[in-house]
C-alpha positions as CSV (number, residue, x, y, z in Angstrom):
1,M,228.5,-104.4,55.1
2,K,231.4,-102.8,53.9
3,V,232.8,-102.2,50.3
4,L,236.3,-102.1,49.7
5,N,238.1,-100.7,46.7
6,L,240.7,-103.6,45.9
7,A,243.6,-104.4,43.8
8,C,246.0,-107.1,42.9
9,T,249.8,-106.9,42.2
10,H,249.0,-106.8,38.2
11,Q,247.1,-103.7,39.2
12,H,243.7,-104.7,38.3
13,R,241.1,-102.6,40.6
14,F,237.9,-104.5,41.7
15,E,235.4,-104.2,44.6
16,G,234.9,-106.6,47.3
17,W,232.0,-106.7,50.0
18,F,232.9,-107.7,53.6
19,A,231.0,-108.0,56.8
20,S,233.7,-105.9,58.5
21,D,237.4,-104.8,58.3
22,D,238.3,-108.1,60.2
23,D,236.3,-110.5,57.8
24,F,238.3,-108.7,54.8
25,A,241.7,-109.5,56.8
26,S,240.5,-112.9,57.5
27,Q,239.5,-114.0,54.2
28,C,242.9,-112.6,52.8
29,E,244.9,-115.0,55.3
30,R,242.8,-117.7,54.1
31,G,243.5,-117.4,50.6
32,L,239.8,-116.5,49.9
33,V,240.0,-113.0,48.4
34,E,241.4,-113.3,44.6
35,C,241.5,-110.8,41.4
36,P,238.4,-111.6,39.4
37,L,240.5,-110.9,36.0
38,C,243.7,-112.9,36.9
39,G,243.3,-115.2,40.3
40,D,245.9,-113.3,42.1
41,K,245.5,-113.6,45.7
42,Q,247.8,-111.3,46.5
43,V,245.3,-108.2,47.1
44,T,245.4,-105.0,48.9
45,R,243.1,-102.7,49.9
46,L,243.1,-99.5,48.4
47,P,242.5,-96.1,50.3
48,S,238.5,-94.9,49.8
49,A,236.8,-91.9,51.0
50,P,233.4,-93.0,53.1
51,R,230.2,-92.6,51.1
52,L,227.7,-90.2,52.9
53,N,224.0,-89.9,51.7
54,I,222.7,-86.5,52.5
55,S,219.5,-85.7,51.2
56,G,219.3,-82.6,49.3
57,A,223.0,-83.1,48.2
58,R,224.1,-81.7,44.9
59,E,225.6,-84.1,42.1
60,Q,228.9,-83.4,41.9
61,A,230.4,-82.3,38.6
62,K,231.5,-85.1,36.5
63,P,235.1,-84.9,35.0
64,A,235.8,-83.7,31.5
65,G,234.8,-86.4,29.2
66,G,231.4,-87.1,31.0
67,S,232.7,-90.5,32.4
68,D,233.0,-91.1,36.2
69,A,235.0,-94.3,35.8
70,P,238.7,-94.4,35.0
71,I,239.3,-95.9,31.7
72,E,241.0,-98.9,33.2
73,L,238.0,-99.7,35.2
74,T,235.3,-99.3,32.3
75,A,237.8,-101.8,29.9
76,Q,237.7,-104.1,32.9
77,A,233.9,-104.2,33.0
78,A,233.6,-104.8,29.2
79,W,236.4,-107.3,29.3
80,L,234.5,-109.2,32.3
81,R,231.0,-108.9,30.3
82,A,232.6,-110.6,27.0
83,V,233.9,-113.6,29.0
84,Q,230.6,-113.8,30.8
85,H,229.0,-113.6,27.4
86,V,231.6,-116.2,26.1
87,I,230.8,-118.7,28.9
88,S,227.0,-118.5,28.9
89,H,227.0,-118.8,24.7
90,T,229.7,-121.7,24.4
91,D,229.7,-125.5,25.2
92,D,232.7,-126.3,27.4
93,V,234.6,-129.2,25.8
94,G,237.5,-129.3,28.2
95,D,240.4,-130.8,27.0
96,R,238.8,-132.3,23.7
97,F,239.0,-128.6,22.0
98,A,241.0,-129.6,19.1
99,E,239.1,-132.6,18.3
100,E,235.8,-131.3,18.6
101,A,236.8,-128.4,16.3
102,R,238.1,-130.7,13.9
103,R,234.8,-132.5,13.8
104,I,232.6,-129.5,13.5
105,H,234.8,-128.4,10.6
106,Y,234.9,-131.1,8.6
107,G,231.2,-131.8,8.9
108,E,231.1,-135.0,11.5
109,I,229.0,-133.1,13.8
110,D,226.6,-130.3,13.8
111,E,228.2,-126.6,14.0
112,R,228.1,-125.4,17.3
113,A,230.0,-122.7,19.5
114,I,232.5,-124.6,21.7
115,R,235.1,-123.3,24.1
116,G,238.1,-125.6,25.9
117,R,241.7,-125.9,26.5
118,A,244.2,-126.7,23.7
119,T,247.9,-126.7,23.9
120,K,249.9,-124.3,21.5
121,D,250.5,-127.2,19.3
122,E,247.2,-128.1,18.9
123,A,246.0,-124.4,18.4
124,Q,248.9,-123.7,15.5
125,A,247.7,-127.2,13.8
126,L,244.0,-126.5,14.0
127,K,245.2,-122.8,12.3
128,E,247.2,-124.9,9.7
129,E,244.2,-126.7,8.8
130,G,241.9,-123.6,8.3
131,I,240.1,-123.6,11.6
132,E,239.9,-120.7,13.1
133,V,240.8,-120.6,17.1
134,M,241.2,-117.8,19.5
135,A,242.9,-117.9,22.6
136,L,241.0,-116.4,25.5
137,P,242.4,-116.1,28.8
138,M,240.0,-117.2,31.3
139,P,241.0,-117.7,34.9
140,A,239.7,-119.9,37.6
141,A,238.1,-116.9,39.4
142,I,236.1,-116.3,36.1
143,K,234.9,-119.8,35.4
144,G,232.4,-119.3,38.2
145,T,229.7,-116.5,38.1
146,V,231.2,-113.5,37.0
147,Q,229.4,-110.4,39.1
């Protein structure tokens, strides 16, 4: 199993696990590899050093600030966790979002956390009615299992 460091054209960095270099190339050619943040299928492999497990090796010193991961990667991980939380704690009402939000707001149905799709005009109309809404971009890659 090979763990590769990857990046999309928007410079989102992530890992991919593949059986071999040929497997990675094959999946890229077939359009199966995509960025988990934005769904971009233009993915490139980043240089990486091999990991060697040597018993008795000393732990390398951490950079100043005490963190191993660059801030950009930890921010991406936090965003993915937040999106996963939203997905697992809300009902997906799809294109009926504006209708369901109004029904909840006006007490026609029990209050619950929902998510779905609304046009900019629908979102603006909801805000004008005093119904709080927030846009949260969720690419197709995130709608499945978030790892």
